[in-house]
C-alpha positions as CSV (number, residue, x, y, z in Angstrom):
1,X,177.0,82.9,86.3
2,X,177.4,86.4,88.0
3,X,175.2,87.5,89.9
4,X,173.8,91.5,89.8
5,X,174.4,93.1,92.8
6,X,171.3,94.7,94.8
7,X,170.4,98.1,96.2
8,X,168.1,99.4,98.2
9,X,167.1,103.3,96.7
10,X,163.7,104.0,98.4
11,X,161.6,103.0,101.3
12,X,158.2,104.1,102.2
13,X,156.2,103.6,105.2
14,X,152.7,103.7,107.1
15,X,152.7,103.4,110.5
16,X,151.1,104.0,113.6
17,X,154.4,106.0,114.3
18,X,153.9,108.2,111.0
19,X,153.3,108.1,107.6
20,X,156.9,107.7,106.0
21,X,160.1,106.5,106.6
22,X,161.6,109.9,108.5
23,X,159.4,109.9,110.8
24,X,159.1,106.9,111.8
25,X,162.5,106.2,112.4
26,X,162.8,109.7,114.4
27,X,159.9,107.8,116.7
28,X,161.9,104.9,116.9
29,X,164.4,107.0,118.1
30,X,163.1,108.9,120.7
31,X,161.4,105.6,122.0
32,X,157.5,106.6,121.0
33,X,154.8,103.9,121.0
34,X,151.7,103.4,119.0
35,X,150.0,101.4,120.9
36,X,146.8,102.6,122.7
37,X,143.2,101.2,124.0
38,X,141.0,100.7,121.3
39,X,137.3,100.7,122.5
40,X,135.8,98.5,119.6
41,X,137.7,95.6,120.8
42,X,135.4,95.8,123.9
43,X,132.4,94.5,122.1
44,X,133.8,91.1,121.1
45,X,132.6,88.3,123.2
46,X,135.4,86.4,124.9
47,X,138.5,88.6,123.6
48,X,140.3,89.6,126.3
49,X,142.7,91.6,124.9
50,X,142.3,95.5,124.2
51,X,145.2,97.1,122.6
52,X,146.8,97.6,119.1
53,X,148.5,99.6,117.2
54,X,146.4,101.7,114.7
55,X,147.1,104.0,111.7
56,X,145.4,107.2,112.0
57,X,145.4,110.1,109.5
58,X,145.3,108.5,106.4
59,X,142.8,110.4,103.8
60,X,141.7,108.3,101.2
61,X,141.0,110.7,98.6
62,X,144.6,111.7,98.5
63,X,144.5,108.1,95.7
64,X,142.5,108.9,92.3
65,X,138.9,107.5,92.7
66,X,139.5,105.1,89.9
67,X,141.9,103.7,91.4
68,X,140.7,103.6,95.3
69,X,137.1,101.9,94.3
70,X,139.2,98.3,94.4
71,X,141.4,99.1,97.5
72,X,141.1,98.1,101.1
73,X,142.8,100.3,103.8
74,X,146.0,97.7,103.5
75,X,145.7,98.5,99.9
76,X,145.8,102.2,100.6
77,X,148.6,101.5,102.7
78,X,150.8,99.4,100.3
79,X,149.8,102.4,97.4
80,X,150.9,105.6,99.5
81,X,154.2,103.3,100.6
82,X,154.9,102.6,97.1
83,X,154.9,105.8,96.2
84,X,156.8,106.9,99.1
85,X,159.5,104.7,97.5
86,X,159.7,105.5,94.4
87,X,159.7,109.5,95.1
88,X,162.6,108.7,97.1
89,X,164.6,106.4,94.9
90,X,163.7,109.3,92.2
91,X,162.7,106.4,89.9
92,X,161.9,107.6,86.6
93,X,157.9,107.3,85.7
94,X,158.8,105.9,82.4
95,X,160.6,102.9,83.9
96,X,156.9,101.9,85.5
97,X,155.7,100.1,81.6
98,X,159.1,98.8,80.7
99,X,158.7,95.2,81.8
100,X,161.4,95.3,83.9
101,X,160.1,96.8,86.9
102,X,157.6,94.6,89.2
103,X,156.2,94.2,92.6
104,X,156.3,91.8,94.7
105,X,153.6,93.0,98.0
106,X,152.1,90.7,99.8
107,X,149.6,90.2,103.1
108,X,148.2,87.8,105.9
109,X,144.9,87.1,104.3
110,X,142.5,89.5,101.8
111,X,140.5,92.4,103.7
112,X,138.9,90.9,106.8
113,X,137.4,93.9,107.3
114,X,135.8,94.1,103.6
115,X,134.8,90.4,103.9
116,X,133.1,91.2,107.3
117,X,131.0,94.3,105.8
118,X,129.9,91.5,102.7
119,X,129.0,88.8,104.8
120,X,127.0,91.0,107.4
121,X,125.1,92.5,104.8
122,X,124.5,89.0,102.8
123,X,123.5,87.3,105.9
124,X,120.5,89.2,106.4
125,X,118.1,88.0,103.3
126,X,121.3,85.9,101.3
127,X,121.4,88.3,98.4
128,X,123.7,89.9,96.0
129,X,121.9,92.5,94.7
130,X,123.8,95.1,96.9
131,X,127.3,93.5,96.0
132,X,129.7,96.1,94.5
133,X,131.6,95.5,91.6
134,X,135.2,96.1,93.1
135,X,134.4,93.9,96.1
136,X,136.6,91.2,95.1
137,X,139.5,93.2,94.3
138,X,139.5,94.1,98.0
139,X,139.3,90.4,98.9
140,X,141.7,88.6,96.6
141,X,145.0,86.9,98.2
142,X,147.1,89.4,96.0
143,X,144.9,92.9,96.3
144,X,148.0,94.7,97.5
145,X,150.1,93.3,94.7
146,X,147.5,93.9,92.3
147,X,146.4,97.8,93.1
148,X,149.3,98.7,93.9
149,X,150.7,97.6,89.7
150,X,147.4,98.7,88.0
151,X,147.8,101.9,90.1
152,X,151.4,102.9,88.9
153,X,151.4,101.2,85.6
154,X,154.2,98.8,86.7
155,X,154.2,96.2,84.2
156,X,157.0,93.6,85.1
157,X,156.4,90.7,87.2
158,X,153.9,90.3,90.0
159,X,154.0,88.0,93.1
160,X,152.3,88.2,96.8
161,X,153.4,86.2,99.4
162,X,151.4,85.5,102.1
163,X,153.1,84.0,105.1
164,X,152.0,86.1,108.1
165,X,154.6,87.5,109.7
166,X,157.6,86.8,106.9
167,X,155.5,88.2,104.2
168,X,157.8,90.8,103.8
169,X,160.7,89.6,104.6
170,X,160.1,86.8,102.5
171,X,158.5,89.4,99.6
172,X,162.2,91.6,99.6
173,X,164.2,88.5,99.2
174,X,162.2,87.3,96.2
175,X,162.5,90.3,94.9
176,X,166.5,91.2,95.3
177,X,166.8,87.2,93.8
178,X,164.8,88.3,90.9
179,X,167.2,91.1,90.3
180,X,170.4,89.3,91.5
181,X,169.3,86.8,88.4
182,X,169.0,90.1,86.2
183,X,165.1,89.2,85.7
184,X,163.7,92.6,86.7
185,X,165.7,95.5,87.0
186,X,164.0,96.9,89.9
187,X,161.3,96.3,92.2
188,X,158.7,97.2,94.6
189,X,158.5,94.8,97.4
190,X,157.2,94.6,101.4
191,X,153.5,93.9,102.6
192,X,150.8,95.4,104.1
193,X,148.0,93.9,107.0
194,X,145.1,96.3,108.4
195,X,143.6,95.7,111.7
196,X,140.7,93.5,112.3
197,X,139.6,91.9,115.6
198,X,140.1,89.1,114.3
199,X,143.7,89.2,114.3
200,X,144.3,89.8,118.0
201,X,141.3,87.0,118.7
202,X,143.8,84.6,117.0
203,X,146.7,85.3,119.4
204,X,143.8,85.1,122.3
205,X,142.7,81.9,121.5
206,X,146.4,80.9,121.4
207,X,147.3,82.4,124.4
208,X,149.8,84.8,122.4
209,X,148.5,87.9,122.6
210,X,149.0,91.0,125.8
211,X,145.9,91.1,128.1
212,X,147.8,92.2,130.8
213,X,148.8,95.9,130.1
214,X,145.2,97.1,129.2
215,X,145.1,99.4,130.8
216,X,148.6,100.8,130.6
217,X,148.3,100.1,126.4
218,X,152.2,101.7,126.1
219,X,153.4,98.9,128.4
220,X,151.9,96.4,126.5
221,X,154.4,95.2,123.8
222,X,157.7,93.9,125.5
223,X,160.1,92.2,123.8
224,X,162.2,89.7,125.8
225,X,161.4,91.7,129.1
226,X,160.2,89.4,132.1
227,X,157.0,90.8,132.3
228,X,156.1,90.6,128.9
229,X,152.7,88.7,128.0
230,X,152.4,88.3,124.5
231,X,151.7,89.8,121.1
232,X,150.3,93.5,120.4
233,X,148.8,93.5,116.9
234,X,149.1,96.8,114.8
235,X,148.6,97.3,111.1
236,X,150.2,99.4,108.6
237,X,153.0,98.9,105.0
238,X,156.4,99.2,104.5
239,X,157.5,98.7,101.2
240,X,161.3,99.5,99.4
241,X,162.4,100.1,96.1
242,X,165.2,97.4,95.1
243,X,167.2,97.9,92.0
244,X,170.3,96.2,90.1
245,X,173.5,98.4,91.4
246,X,173.6,98.9,88.1
247,X,170.9,100.4,86.9
248,X,171.0,102.6,90.2
249,X,173.9,104.1,89.4
250,X,173.4,104.3,85.7
251,X,170.6,107.2,86.9
252,X,172.4,108.5,89.4
253,X,169.7,107.4,92.0
254,X,170.4,108.0,96.0
255,X,171.8,104.4,97.1
256,X,170.6,103.6,100.8
257,X,172.2,100.2,101.6
258,X,172.4,96.2,99.8
259,X,171.2,93.2,100.2
260,X,173.9,91.1,100.1
261,X,172.1,87.7,101.5
262,X,168.7,85.9,102.0
263,X,167.4,82.5,103.3
264,X,163.6,81.1,103.8
265,X,163.2,78.0,105.5
266,X,160.3,75.6,106.5
267,X,160.5,74.0,110.3
268,X,158.5,71.0,110.0
269,X,159.0,70.4,113.8
270,X,155.9,72.2,114.6
271,X,153.3,74.3,113.0
272,X,152.7,76.5,115.6
273,X,155.8,76.3,117.5
274,X,159.4,78.0,117.3
275,X,162.4,76.0,116.9
276,X,165.8,77.0,117.6
277,X,167.6,75.0,115.3
278,X,165.2,76.1,112.3
279,X,166.0,79.7,113.2
280,X,169.8,79.3,113.6
281,X,169.8,76.7,110.2
282,X,168.0,80.0,108.6
283,X,170.3,82.4,109.9
284,X,173.5,80.4,108.9
285,X,172.4,80.2,105.1
286,X,172.0,83.8,104.9
287,X,175.3,84.7,106.1
288,X,176.9,81.6,103.8
289,X,174.4,83.6,100.8
290,X,176.3,87.0,102.0
291,X,179.7,85.4,101.9
292,X,180.4,86.6,105.2
293,X,180.8,85.0,108.9
294,X,178.8,85.9,111.8
295,X,181.3,88.3,113.8
296,X,181.2,90.3,111.1
297,X,177.8,91.7,111.5
298,X,177.2,94.5,113.8
299,X,173.4,94.6,114.1
300,X,170.5,92.2,114.3
301,X,167.0,93.3,114.0
302,X,165.1,90.5,116.2
303,X,161.6,89.2,115.1
304,X,160.8,89.5,118.7
305,X,157.1,89.4,119.2
306,X,157.1,89.6,122.7
307,X,155.6,86.1,123.3
308,X,157.4,83.8,125.6
309,X,158.4,81.3,123.3
310,X,159.3,82.7,120.6
311,X,161.6,85.5,122.3
312,X,163.7,82.5,124.2
313,X,164.2,80.2,121.1
314,X,165.1,83.3,118.9
315,X,167.7,84.5,121.6
316,X,169.1,81.3,121.8
317,X,169.3,80.7,118.2
318,X,171.1,84.1,117.9
319,X,173.5,83.1,120.7
320,X,174.2,80.0,118.8
321,X,175.2,82.4,116.2
322,X,177.5,85.1,117.4
323,X,176.9,85.3,121.0
324,X,176.9,88.0,123.1
325,X,179.2,90.0,120.6
326,X,176.6,91.3,118.3
327,X,174.0,94.1,119.6
328,X,170.7,93.0,119.3
329,X,167.0,94.8,119.4
330,X,163.2,94.3,118.1
331,X,161.1,97.6,117.3
332,X,158.0,95.5,118.3
333,X,158.0,97.3,121.3
334,X,157.4,100.8,120.0
335,X,155.2,99.6,116.7
336,X,153.2,96.2,118.1
337,X,153.4,93.6,115.7
338,X,152.3,94.9,112.2
339,X,152.2,91.8,110.7
340,X,152.8,90.7,107.3
341,X,154.0,94.3,106.7
342,X,156.6,94.0,109.6
343,X,159.8,92.8,107.8
344,X,159.3,95.7,105.5
345,X,158.8,98.5,107.9
346,X,161.2,97.1,110.4
347,X,163.9,96.4,107.2
348,X,163.6,100.1,106.6
349,X,163.8,101.6,110.0
350,X,167.0,99.6,110.1
351,X,168.3,101.0,106.7
352,X,167.7,104.5,108.0
353,X,169.4,104.3,111.3
354,X,172.1,102.7,109.8
355,X,172.2,105.8,108.0
356,X,171.9,108.1,110.6
357,X,174.7,106.1,113.1
358,X,172.3,105.6,115.6
359,X,170.3,101.4,116.8
360,X,167.1,102.2,118.9
361,X,166.8,100.1,122.0
362,X,164.0,97.9,122.4
363,X,161.4,100.1,124.0
364,X,160.1,98.7,127.7
365,X,162.7,96.0,128.0
366,X,163.1,96.8,131.2
367,X,163.8,93.2,133.6
368,X,165.6,91.0,130.9
369,X,164.5,87.4,131.4
370,X,166.6,85.6,132.5
371,X,166.3,83.0,129.6
372,X,166.4,85.3,127.1
373,X,170.4,86.0,128.5
374,X,173.8,84.8,125.7
375,X,173.1,88.1,123.6
376,X,173.5,91.5,123.5
377,X,170.0,93.3,123.9
378,X,169.4,96.9,123.7
379,X,168.3,98.8,126.2
380,X,169.8,102.0,125.5
381,X,169.8,103.4,121.6
382,X,173.2,102.7,120.6
383,X,176.1,105.1,118.4
384,X,176.9,102.8,115.6
385,X,176.8,102.5,111.6
386,X,177.1,99.2,111.5
387,X,178.2,97.4,107.7
388,X,176.7,94.5,108.0
389,X,173.2,93.9,109.4
390,X,170.6,90.7,110.0
391,X,167.3,91.1,110.2
392,X,164.9,88.1,111.4
393,X,160.8,87.4,110.6
394,X,159.7,84.4,111.8
395,X,155.5,83.2,110.9
396,X,153.8,80.5,112.0
397,X,153.2,77.4,109.9
398,X,156.9,76.8,109.8
399,X,157.9,79.8,108.1
400,X,161.3,81.2,108.6
401,X,162.8,84.6,107.1
402,X,166.8,86.2,107.5
403,X,167.6,89.4,105.2
404,X,171.3,90.4,105.5
405,X,172.2,93.6,104.4
406,X,175.4,96.2,104.2
407,X,175.9,99.7,104.3
408,X,176.7,101.1,101.2
409,X,180.0,102.5,99.8
410,X,180.7,104.6,96.7
411,X,182.8,102.8,94.2
């Protein structure tokens, strides 16, 4: 069976560094940080981390009220990013309801903020009398995907992967496969997450959250750096519009890049700790899916969350794959870790940089940890228009995911 080539025709972003792909990419290339001190975290007993990368300036009223009522913040982020992706891709409105356009957008959980508000009220007198009818639609695990489909009138396939940090990377990969096998012509794919203190607490309890830079927040997230001390949590949404190349060419759509390889694997060695060989295997399978060799890669966007173990394991796997021949950077020094949104946000930025001919260095990488040696870690922006790039996302629970992109050249 011949597979349909799959291309990216649009991308939307809501992030701590801007509410569009253009704004985000420019901020990344300037080396800006979206991390700040969060006073609200002072009131959480036992929580040591006080920093996060938060989205500001979103006006919920730009979303029609009839749709907004069933949306939490993360669903709003996903909706706004999806609208951007459709606009960038010049996607015809009449295609949305033809059954050949789908949605694959996931989150780590349903809205924790909404859940907290409900139970804070419920436990006062154990009454449901004040519960609003739209509550469940904000809490359900597929809230982002369902709300995007409902608000935009999309009638094709709807999926909602929930694999923490690998969520939106998987969403893009699954969309790629659905289109490649001819099951859909176009899919909005990605992820969204909203910030909540319990997210930070999860990493803090595991001794994986940044706590040493509360007084200097913009230095807190520092992938691969010898002075890194853990994750800085963020929020937002990234959504890509994937299409069959045939469909995109027929309607004269702007093509940004091609998705040519995907792999996702389960690492059963540990539910919490990364494994070098499992990471390597995932990347190798993605390269095999793309039909290329490691030496053909020209850039790798690392998962690199700024944890002690995770950064080292990923570097060792990358070194095993291609040594020091391929430049590597992470955007989490700028953005923190946007969790379920991270893969699609970072993929969108990577595509934009491929087209600009400039790749952002890792922010706050001042002194490379000796245990992170063996690959070419970018400490300055690199002027390059790579043909093939690799994107990693690795999640707790042993979920590994890798995407391979190719720059697009007109036939």
